[in-house]
C-alpha positions as a printed Julia matrix, in Angstrom:
663×3 Matrix{Float64}:
 -39.18   53.06  -108.32
 -42.54   54.83  -107.73
 -45.9    53.02  -107.39
 -47.44   52.49  -110.77
 -44.21   52.58  -112.8
 -42.75   49.64  -114.74
 -39.83   48.31  -116.75
 -39.96   46.39  -120.09
 -43.64   45.48  -120.09
 -44.78   41.94  -120.98
 -46.86   40.3   -118.14
 -49.56   41.72  -115.84
 -49.99   41.93  -112.07
 -53.47   43.21  -111.15
 -54.43   45.07  -107.98
 -57.59   46.95  -107.13
 -57.69   50.01  -109.42
 -54.13   49.5   -110.66
 -52.46   47.52  -113.47
 -48.68   47.16  -113.37
 -46.69   45.77  -116.3
 -43.07   44.6   -116.41
 -40.65   42.34  -118.32
 -37.71   42.35  -115.89
 -36.77   39.55  -113.56
 -39.51   40.75  -111.16
 -42.13   43.43  -110.72
 -41.56   45.95  -107.98
 -44.92   46.83  -106.41
 -45.87   49.23  -103.59
 -48.85   50.98  -102.02
 -51.39   48.38  -103.21
 -54.84   47.37  -101.92
 -57.52   44.8   -102.74
 -56.79   41.48  -104.48
 -53.32   41.26  -106.0
 -53.05   38.63  -108.74
 -49.51   37.51  -109.44
 -48.63   36.28  -112.93
 -44.95   37.21  -112.85
 -42.22   37.16  -110.22
 -42.9    40.15  -107.98
 -41.25   42.07  -105.14
 -43.19   44.28  -102.74
 -41.72   47.53  -101.52
 -44.65   48.45   -99.27
 -47.38   46.75   -97.27
 -50.41   45.33   -99.07
 -53.94   45.7    -97.69
 -55.82   42.71   -99.14
 -55.15   39.21  -100.36
 -52.69   37.93  -102.94
 -53.46   35.19  -105.5
 -50.65   33.41  -107.31
 -52.12   32.84  -110.79
 -49.3    31.05  -112.6
 -46.53   28.5   -112.0
 -42.8    29.02  -111.58
 -42.94   32.54  -110.18
 -41.55   34.13  -107.03
 -43.34   36.46  -104.67
 -40.85   38.3   -102.47
 -42.58   40.5    -99.94
 -39.22   41.81   -98.76
 -40.48   41.91   -95.18
 -43.68   43.8    -96.04
 -47.02   42.96   -94.41
 -50.09   41.57   -96.15
 -53.21   42.38   -94.08
 -56.73   41.02   -94.47
 -60.26   41.3    -93.07
 -60.43   37.92   -91.29
 -61.58   35.9    -94.31
 -59.97   33.81   -97.03
 -56.28   33.22   -97.58
 -53.73   35.95   -97.32
 -51.58   34.39  -100.04
 -53.22   31.66  -102.12
 -51.5    29.05  -104.27
 -54.35   27.05  -105.84
 -53.21   24.33  -108.24
 -49.83   25.96  -108.51
 -46.41   24.32  -108.96
 -42.85   25.52  -108.43
 -43.93   28.81  -106.9
 -41.76   30.5   -104.27
 -43.21   32.79  -101.61
 -40.68   34.41   -99.32
 -40.14   37.15   -96.77
 -43.87   37.85   -96.36
 -45.7    38.88   -93.2
 -49.33   37.8    -93.41
 -52.02   38.64   -90.85
 -55.77   38.95   -90.22
 -56.97   36.32   -92.71
 -58.66   32.97   -92.17
 -55.42   31.31   -93.35
 -52.17   33.18   -93.66
 -50.68   31.28   -96.62
 -52.67   28.51   -98.26
 -51.58   25.88  -100.79
 -54.51   23.9   -102.19
 -55.62   21.94  -105.23
 -59.16   23.16  -105.92
 -58.21   24.47  -109.36
 -55.82   21.62  -110.16
 -52.87   19.69  -108.78
 -50.51   21.66  -106.58
 -46.92   20.6   -106.0
 -43.31   21.53  -105.39
 -43.88   25.02  -104.09
 -41.52   26.75  -101.69
 -42.41   28.91   -98.71
 -39.36   30.44   -97.07
 -38.79   32.99   -94.31
 -42.42   34.08   -94.07
 -44.32   35.05   -90.91
 -48.02   34.28   -90.51
 -49.55   35.8    -87.4
 -52.94   36.69   -85.98
 -54.96   34.69   -88.5
 -58.39   33.28   -87.66
 -57.5    29.63   -88.41
 -54.13   28.56   -89.84
 -50.85   30.29   -90.21
 -50.02   27.93   -93.1
 -52.45   25.48   -94.7
 -51.13   22.93   -97.23
 -54.05   20.91   -98.61
 -54.06   18.11  -101.2
 -50.57   19.0   -102.33
 -47.22   17.23  -102.66
 -43.55   17.97  -102.75
 -43.73   21.45  -101.2
 -40.91   22.9    -99.11
 -41.56   25.12   -96.09
 -38.35   26.42   -94.53
 -37.53   29.05   -91.91
 -41.11   30.29   -91.62
 -42.8    31.58   -88.45
 -46.38   31.02   -87.32
 -47.48   32.85   -84.19
 -50.67   33.93   -82.48
 -52.96   32.19   -84.95
 -56.3    31.1    -83.55
 -56.05   27.42   -84.43
 -52.99   25.93   -86.16
 -49.58   27.24   -86.95
 -48.95   24.76   -89.79
 -51.64   22.4    -91.08
 -50.88   19.69   -93.63
 -54.14   18.17   -94.85
 -54.11   15.16   -97.2
 -50.65   16.11   -98.46
 -47.57   14.01   -99.23
 -43.83   14.4    -99.67
 -43.85   17.74   -97.88
 -40.7    19.09   -96.21
 -40.98   21.4    -93.23
 -37.54   22.45   -92.04
 -36.43   25.07   -89.58
 -39.88   26.57   -89.03
 -41.26   28.05   -85.81
 -44.76   27.85   -84.33
 -45.4    29.81   -81.18
 -48.42   31.0    -79.23
 -50.95   29.49   -81.64
 -54.11   28.72   -79.7
 -54.43   25.08   -80.76
 -51.53   23.29   -82.44
 -48.14   24.28   -83.65
 -47.91   21.69   -86.45
 -50.58   19.25   -87.59
 -50.46   16.45   -90.15
 -53.98   15.29   -90.93
 -54.38   12.42   -93.37
 -50.92   13.29   -94.66
 -48.27   10.63   -95.32
 -44.63   10.4    -96.39
 -43.75   13.88   -95.18
 -40.65   15.11   -93.38
 -40.47   17.58   -90.49
 -37.0    18.51   -89.27
 -35.46   21.17   -87.02
 -38.8    22.86   -86.4
 -39.84   24.49   -83.1
 -43.3    24.5    -81.54
 -43.42   26.43   -78.28
 -45.98   28.07   -76.03
 -48.94   27.01   -78.12
 -52.27   27.2    -76.28
 -54.36   27.95   -74.28
 -56.81   25.67   -76.14
 -55.48   22.24   -77.18
 -51.92   23.48   -77.35
 -50.22   20.43   -78.92
 -46.81   21.15   -80.37
 -46.82   18.57   -83.2
 -49.98   16.54   -83.96
 -49.89   13.62   -86.41
 -53.41   12.28   -86.89
 -56.09   10.55   -88.96
 -54.02    8.15   -91.03
 -50.9    10.26   -91.36
 -48.51    7.41   -92.03
 -44.81    6.93   -92.77
 -43.78   10.46   -91.87
 -40.33   11.31   -90.52
 -40.0    13.84   -87.7
 -36.38   14.52   -86.74
 -34.71   17.0    -84.4
 -37.8    19.09   -83.77
 -38.58   20.87   -80.48
 -42.07   20.98   -78.98
 -41.79   22.58   -75.56
 -43.7    24.75   -73.1
 -47.01   24.2    -74.86
 -49.5    25.36   -72.27
 -53.05   24.55   -73.34
 -55.73   24.12   -70.7
 -57.31   21.07   -72.4
 -56.37   17.49   -71.58
 -54.3    16.89   -74.73
 -51.64   19.56   -74.5
 -48.75   17.43   -75.69
 -45.36   17.99   -77.17
 -45.8    15.35   -79.9
 -49.0    13.35   -80.47
 -49.26   10.5    -83.0
 -52.93    9.53   -83.14
 -54.56    6.95   -85.41
 -51.41    6.97   -87.54
 -48.8     4.31   -88.28
 -45.22    3.7    -89.39
 -43.98    7.16   -88.47
 -40.43    7.83   -87.3
 -39.79   10.35   -84.52
 -36.07   10.71   -83.95
 -33.99   13.16   -81.93
 -36.92   15.39   -80.97
 -37.31   17.32   -77.71
 -40.53   17.81   -75.75
 -39.98   19.69   -72.5
 -42.3    21.47   -70.13
 -45.6    20.71   -71.84
 -48.88   20.83   -69.91
 -49.66   17.1    -70.28
 -47.49   14.57   -72.18
 -44.17   14.92   -73.88
 -44.86   12.22   -76.52
 -47.99   10.13   -76.99
 -48.89    7.41   -79.47
 -52.64    6.87   -79.31
 -55.08    4.67   -81.22
 -58.33    6.56   -80.67
 -60.57    5.67   -83.62
 -58.07    3.86   -85.81
 -54.7     2.12   -85.72
 -51.45    3.53   -84.37
 -48.85    0.84   -85.01
 -45.35    0.45   -86.36
 -44.24    3.86   -85.12
 -40.61    4.31   -84.09
 -39.61    6.79   -81.39
 -35.83    6.9    -81.18
 -33.45    9.17   -79.31
 -36.1    11.65   -78.2
 -36.12   13.66   -74.96
 -39.1    14.45   -72.73
 -38.27   16.48   -69.63
 -40.41   18.37   -67.17
 -43.8    17.66   -68.7
 -46.71   17.99   -66.27
 -47.96   14.41   -66.6
 -46.05   11.82   -68.67
 -42.83   11.78   -70.61
 -43.82    9.11   -73.16
 -47.25    7.48   -73.44
 -48.51    4.64   -75.61
 -52.28    4.32   -75.29
 -54.32    1.56   -76.98
 -51.61    1.31   -79.62
 -49.84   -1.88   -80.74
 -46.49   -2.88   -82.23
 -44.63    0.39   -81.73
 -40.95    0.75   -80.79
 -39.44    3.23   -78.35
 -35.66    3.05   -78.21
 -32.92    5.25   -76.81
 -35.3     7.89   -75.47
 -34.91    9.89   -72.26
 -37.57   11.09   -69.78
 -36.54   13.23   -66.84
 -38.46   15.18   -64.25
 -41.97   14.6    -65.58
 -44.89   14.93   -63.16
 -46.1    11.35   -63.63
 -44.32    8.37   -65.12
 -41.46    8.65   -67.55
 -42.88    5.97   -69.86
 -46.48    4.74   -69.7
 -48.1     1.97   -71.76
 -51.81    1.37   -71.32
 -54.02   -1.12   -73.18
 -51.22   -1.54   -75.7
 -49.79   -4.79   -77.02
 -46.64   -6.07   -78.72
 -44.69   -2.85   -78.23
 -40.93   -2.71   -77.64
 -39.23   -0.39   -75.17
 -35.47   -0.75   -75.51
 -32.53    1.17   -74.04
 -34.57    4.09   -72.74
 -33.69    6.11   -69.62
 -36.29    7.38   -67.15
 -35.12    9.53   -64.23
 -36.48   11.8    -61.51
 -40.11   11.43   -62.57
 -43.01   11.87   -60.13
 -44.53    8.48   -60.98
 -42.83    5.26   -62.03
 -39.93    5.13   -64.4
 -41.84    2.71   -66.64
 -45.54    1.8    -66.21
 -47.17   -0.96   -68.3
 -50.84   -1.65   -67.61
 -53.6    -3.81   -69.13
 -51.28   -4.87   -71.94
 -49.8    -8.02   -73.44
 -46.71   -9.24   -75.27
 -44.68   -6.09   -74.7
 -40.88   -6.27   -74.71
 -39.16   -4.06   -72.13
 -35.43   -4.54   -72.64
 -32.27   -2.77   -71.52
 -33.94    0.27   -70.0
 -32.78    2.31   -66.99
 -35.07    3.75   -64.3
 -33.36    6.0    -61.79
 -34.6     8.12   -58.86
 -38.29    8.0    -59.78
 -40.77    8.72   -56.97
 -43.02    5.69   -57.44
 -40.54    3.05   -58.4
 -38.6     1.85   -61.38
 -40.87   -0.52   -63.33
 -44.56   -1.02   -62.53
 -47.0    -3.25   -64.37
 -50.54   -4.44   -63.74
 -52.89   -6.73   -65.66
 -50.15   -7.58   -68.12
 -49.9   -10.85   -70.02
 -46.98  -12.61   -71.74
 -44.61   -9.66   -71.59
 -40.83   -9.7    -71.28
 -38.76   -7.52   -68.95
 -35.13   -8.23   -69.7
 -31.81   -6.61   -68.86
 -33.29   -3.5    -67.27
 -31.77   -1.51   -64.41
 -33.61    0.17   -61.55
 -31.58    2.42   -59.24
 -32.47    4.56   -56.24
 -36.19    4.69   -56.95
 -38.59    5.89   -54.27
 -40.71    2.73   -54.09
 -40.2    -0.74   -55.63
 -37.64   -1.5    -58.29
 -40.16   -3.76   -60.06
 -43.81   -3.93   -59.0
 -45.99   -6.47   -60.82
 -49.7    -6.74   -60.06
 -52.45   -9.06   -61.36
 -50.4   -10.28   -64.32
 -49.57  -13.65   -65.82
 -47.11  -15.44   -68.07
 -44.41  -12.8    -67.78
 -40.69  -13.34   -68.24
 -38.58  -11.14   -65.97
 -34.93  -11.91   -66.59
 -31.5   -10.36   -66.19
 -32.72   -7.21   -64.47
 -30.83   -5.35   -61.74
 -32.45   -3.43   -58.88
 -30.28   -1.39   -56.54
 -31.05    0.91   -53.63
 -34.83    1.14   -53.92
 -36.59    2.75   -50.97
 -39.03   -0.17   -50.75
 -38.56   -3.61   -52.37
 -36.44   -4.93   -55.16
 -39.12   -7.04   -56.9
 -42.73   -7.03   -55.68
 -44.95   -9.67   -57.34
 -48.6    -9.54   -56.24
 -51.58  -11.44   -57.63
 -49.41  -12.57   -60.53
 -49.27  -16.15   -61.81
 -47.3   -18.47   -64.08
 -44.38  -16.12   -64.55
 -40.61  -16.64   -64.61
 -38.0   -14.54   -62.82
 -34.55  -15.61   -64.0
 -31.1   -14.15   -63.41
 -32.23  -10.96   -61.7
 -30.42   -9.11   -58.94
 -31.84   -7.15   -55.99
 -29.12   -5.38   -54.01
 -29.25   -2.9    -51.14
 -32.95   -2.17   -51.23
 -34.33   -0.22   -48.27
 -36.21   -1.01   -45.09
 -39.74    0.01   -46.07
 -40.04   -2.93   -46.13
 -36.95   -3.68   -48.22
 -37.51   -7.24   -49.47
 -35.33   -8.37   -52.35
 -38.0   -10.54   -54.04
 -41.51  -10.49   -52.53
 -44.06  -12.93   -53.97
 -47.47  -12.42   -52.36
 -51.25  -12.25   -52.61
 -52.12  -15.27   -54.73
 -49.03  -15.2    -56.93
 -49.21  -18.89   -57.76
 -46.97  -21.12   -59.88
 -44.21  -18.58   -60.4
 -40.65  -19.79   -60.98
 -37.53  -18.03   -59.68
 -34.14  -19.22   -60.9
 -30.58  -17.93   -60.54
 -31.63  -14.67   -58.93
 -29.51  -12.83   -56.34
 -30.82  -10.96   -53.29
 -28.05   -9.22   -51.39
 -27.83   -6.69   -48.55
 -31.53   -5.83   -48.59
 -33.23   -4.23   -45.58
 -35.61   -7.15   -45.05
 -35.75  -10.69   -46.43
 -33.9   -11.73   -49.55
 -36.83  -13.81   -50.9
 -40.29  -13.77   -49.31
 -43.35  -15.76   -50.42
 -46.7   -15.05   -48.79
 -50.11  -16.58   -49.56
 -48.92  -17.97   -52.87
 -48.91  -21.61   -53.92
 -46.7   -23.65   -56.19
 -43.83  -21.17   -56.24
 -40.51  -22.68   -57.32
 -36.99  -21.56   -56.42
 -33.97  -22.98   -58.24
 -30.33  -21.92   -57.75
 -31.03  -18.53   -56.21
 -28.7   -16.79   -53.75
 -29.58  -14.69   -50.7
 -26.76  -13.09   -48.73
 -26.34  -10.31   -46.19
 -30.04   -9.49   -45.95
 -31.31   -7.86   -42.76
 -33.99  -10.5    -42.18
 -34.38  -14.0    -43.62
 -32.6   -15.25   -46.7
 -35.65  -17.2    -47.95
 -39.04  -17.06   -46.22
 -42.23  -18.86   -47.25
 -45.41  -18.08   -45.3
 -49.04  -19.17   -45.6
 -48.31  -21.02   -48.81
 -48.43  -24.56   -50.18
 -46.88  -26.86   -52.74
 -43.78  -24.81   -53.38
 -40.34  -26.16   -54.22
 -36.82  -24.94   -53.37
 -33.91  -26.66   -55.05
 -30.22  -25.75   -55.08
 -30.55  -22.33   -53.46
 -27.9   -20.71   -51.24
 -28.43  -18.47   -48.2
 -25.31  -16.99   -46.59
 -24.91  -14.48   -43.79
 -28.5   -13.32   -43.49
 -29.37  -11.69   -40.17
 -32.32  -13.87   -39.07
 -33.07  -17.27   -40.6
 -31.45  -18.58   -43.72
 -34.63  -20.46   -44.76
 -37.94  -19.9    -42.95
 -41.1   -21.92   -43.63
 -44.07  -20.66   -41.61
 -47.67  -21.9    -41.83
 -46.9   -23.82   -45.0
 -47.73  -27.24   -46.38
 -46.41  -29.72   -48.92
 -43.13  -27.98   -49.68
 -40.27  -29.74   -51.47
 -36.92  -28.46   -50.18
 -33.89  -30.12   -51.76
 -30.14  -29.57   -52.03
 -30.1   -26.08   -50.59
 -27.17  -24.57   -48.66
 -27.53  -22.35   -45.6
 -24.64  -20.71   -43.75
 -23.98  -18.18   -41.04
 -27.39  -16.99   -39.81
 -27.84  -16.14   -36.11
 -31.22  -17.88   -36.01
 -31.97  -21.13   -37.81
 -30.51  -22.24   -41.09
 -33.81  -24.02   -41.82
 -36.82  -23.09   -39.64
 -40.07  -25.04   -40.02
 -42.72  -23.25   -37.96
 -46.32  -24.48   -38.08
 -45.3   -26.24   -41.28
 -46.95  -29.45   -42.47
 -46.06  -32.11   -44.97
 -42.77  -30.62   -46.1
 -40.02  -32.81   -47.54
 -36.42  -31.73   -46.96
 -33.75  -33.74   -48.77
 -30.01  -33.21   -49.18
 -29.83  -29.77   -47.63
 -26.76  -28.43   -45.81
 -26.76  -26.16   -42.75
 -23.75  -24.66   -40.97
 -22.85  -21.69   -38.81
 -26.38  -21.03   -37.51
 -27.86  -21.21   -34.01
 -29.83  -24.21   -35.27
 -29.25  -26.14   -38.45
 -32.87  -27.36   -38.7
 -35.56  -26.09   -36.31
 -39.07  -27.59   -36.15
 -41.45  -25.72   -33.84
 -44.83  -23.97   -33.44
 -46.78  -27.09   -34.32
 -44.66  -28.39   -37.18
 -46.19  -31.76   -38.12
 -45.89  -34.46   -40.72
 -42.63  -33.25   -42.21
 -39.92  -35.55   -43.59
 -36.21  -34.69   -43.38
 -33.92  -37.11   -45.22
 -30.22  -36.99   -46.0
 -29.64  -33.48   -44.71
 -26.42  -32.28   -43.08
 -26.16  -29.89   -40.12
 -22.53  -29.46   -39.14
 -20.77  -26.82   -37.05
 -23.8   -24.79   -36.11
 -22.21  -22.51   -33.53
 -22.98  -18.9    -34.39
 -20.68  -16.17   -33.05
 -19.23  -18.53   -30.46
 -22.61  -19.62   -29.1
 -23.28  -23.34   -29.3
 -26.16  -24.38   -31.51
 -28.25  -27.4    -32.47
 -27.91  -29.47   -35.58
 -31.61  -30.46   -35.47
 -33.97  -28.9    -32.92
 -37.57  -30.04   -32.34
 -39.78  -28.06   -29.96
 -43.56  -27.97   -30.47
 -43.31  -30.54   -33.26
 -45.01  -33.88   -33.79
 -45.27  -36.76   -36.24
 -42.17  -35.71   -38.13
 -39.7   -38.21   -39.61
 -35.96  -37.56   -39.63
 -33.92  -40.23   -41.39
 -30.39  -40.49   -42.71
 -29.39  -37.01   -41.56
 -25.99  -35.98   -40.18
 -25.25  -33.53   -37.34
 -21.57  -33.17   -36.42
 -19.63  -30.48   -34.59
 -22.62  -28.67   -33.09
 -23.43  -28.18   -29.42
 -26.37  -30.63   -29.73
 -26.68  -32.95   -32.7
 -30.42  -33.75   -32.38
 -32.27  -31.95   -29.61
 -35.91  -32.72   -28.82
 -37.35  -30.37   -26.22
 -40.45  -28.17   -25.9
 -41.9   -24.86   -26.91
 -42.2   -22.46   -23.98
 -44.1   -19.19   -23.98
 -42.25  -16.11   -22.76
 -44.07  -16.2    -19.42
 -43.39  -19.91   -19.06
 -47.06  -20.8    -18.63
 -47.38  -22.65   -21.93
 -45.17  -25.67   -22.52
 -45.72  -27.83   -25.59
 -43.16  -30.64   -25.98
 -42.01  -32.54   -29.04
 -44.06  -35.72   -29.4
 -44.39  -38.78   -31.62
 -41.51  -37.9    -33.9
 -39.38  -40.62   -35.49
 -35.6   -40.33   -35.8
 -33.98  -43.21   -37.64
 -30.53  -43.95   -39.08
 -29.22  -40.46   -38.32
 -25.62  -39.71   -37.28
 -24.39  -37.3    -34.6
 -20.65  -37.21   -33.88
 -18.27  -34.83   -32.12
 -20.91  -32.39   -30.9
 -19.73  -30.47   -27.84
 -22.67  -31.49   -25.62
 -24.93  -34.31   -26.81
 -25.44  -36.33   -29.95
 -29.14  -37.05   -29.27
 -31.15  -35.45   -26.44
 -34.76  -35.71   -25.31
 -35.6   -33.28   -22.51
 -38.04  -30.7    -21.19
 -41.0   -33.05   -21.52
 -40.3   -34.45   -24.99
 -42.45  -37.54   -25.06
 -43.31  -40.64   -27.09
 -40.64  -40.01   -29.71
 -38.84  -42.93   -31.34
 -35.07  -43.09   -31.82
 -34.0   -46.14   -33.84
 -30.81  -47.26   -35.59
 -29.08  -43.94   -35.02
 -25.33  -43.54   -34.47
 -23.55  -41.15   -32.07
 -19.92  -41.12   -30.93
 -17.34  -38.78   -29.45
 -19.84  -36.2    -28.27
 -18.68  -33.94   -25.43
 -21.13  -34.85   -22.63
 -23.08  -37.9    -23.71
 -23.84  -39.46   -27.04
 -27.48  -39.74   -25.99
 -29.5   -38.14   -23.17
 -33.01  -38.49   -21.82
 -33.82  -35.99   -19.09
 -37.57  -36.5    -18.42
 -40.24  -36.01   -17.52
 -41.29  -37.59   -20.82
 -40.69  -41.17   -21.92
 -39.26  -41.92   -25.36
 -38.42  -45.05   -27.31
 -34.76  -45.91   -27.94
 -34.35  -48.86   -30.33
 -31.15  -50.46   -31.64
 -29.08  -47.3    -31.67
 -25.29  -47.28   -31.82
 -24.23  -44.92   -29.03
 -21.03  -44.75   -27.0
 -22.14  -42.97   -23.81
 -25.69  -42.41   -22.65
 -27.6   -40.86   -19.76
 -31.12  -41.67   -18.59
 -31.73  -44.24   -21.29
């Protein structure tokens, strides 16, 4: 059909200098310029130089792959106040907006844009403004100066299977637009300005974004994200992919408003330059079943955000921590996995009243869990394996509970299973397991009022439990087996309560009290160590009652049940030491060069029992002086039941001994 011809005339389509009339199913128009006004379904057979205005409802414009070219102003194809219009197969370029749906002339709704391409426009590829119920499918927006697709104050829109690439700012933006659906869209290589793939902002609430891809967006500005939800609530992001973006994969951010109630589920963020998933100043959001791999910083990062839930997410091979939670409160971090991240599995600072439960940290480059300057946390049922540094590092953190966690096989730098330090007061550890770590199983330093109940330390390369420079702690019902130094070490401590613990098979002491003051040890059991209970380095004022130290002979070398060196004013009563080399051995501390000798003095041993030890039941030697032994019992010991071998003088009162020497 030639330009300017028609079939069955009834309705007009106007172009500059040309009037075409037709009554068929569609006009066929070619070689047109100026403003084309569509009042009937129309098909182009040639390019159009100028804009197109849809002037009636329920019509179809089919450009059939032809190009509509403008002068940098206005809308290439305008639907103003239109309903049920279809625009398809158009290529639109060099306008302010490629295709625009708006409601200046009246309500606009239920239009369809399909298989169009908007490129090289001064602002938007597609602008949908104050409209509802429109459908945009299989369109392309590329090389537009600002946005590929911009939904402004619009609702119930469907964008499906569209592409946005190389737009200078954002691929897709929802601004003040709620109850819309974006699915199977792609936003790639947008930039170099802001470069966000999908941007949901300014009160865009209750939208659903599913199975979209926002990757390789490369803007030079700080906010070059895959998906950004800003000042918007109750949105669902499910099954989306954000890979290789210049900053974040996904971010939920309350900048000037609220960003709460958003759900991010089953999304993937890999290889982004900074973070995989970020929640910034945003409350009560849920991230579940997401995956972050190979991002430059942390996989998941929460900052200044409260009452959020992170559940069943996986964070691997990231350059920061697997999960970082900072300056936040009441967050729930449950059932997540952090694996092979450079700066550890889970890291939190200045957090309050949060819960970390049932998470797994494996083969991370620093600590499995690192908690700084926090309080009132619950850390329960987590597993840390094979960290390069520590299993659990708790520093400057108070009033928190660690229950039922496991730290296994963590490294030697320094490789502590559970390390409580730096003013971490009044924390409670219960039913945790520290096994095969490169340093101590449990270590407390400079922290007061720490409680241990029913924890287990086994096979650790240093002490099972160590408490240093701390006061007023309590250990009850814990077990230390086969650790390579001491089972329990208390060094420069005061006022500890140590009850009903079990220590076995350590080459040093089962219980070592070094420069420890005012400790109470009751009902503890020690076996298979070089010393069951060792008091030295100025241990004073401690009370040991009802403890048992039997068969302390490690690797065939005879050991002591109770050994007191540089120790004074301690009281040992009602204890039992059987089957050791020495039952109770009071001697002296000697420096390595032998020039400093500090003996045990003014200790009281009463109503203790020492039977069947291979050497002596009770011995005072090497200058031990002014100690009192009263109402003790010793029989069937290998050399003598009791020995005093000077030069000190001790007090032996109403004891029940078989054989003695020097008494």
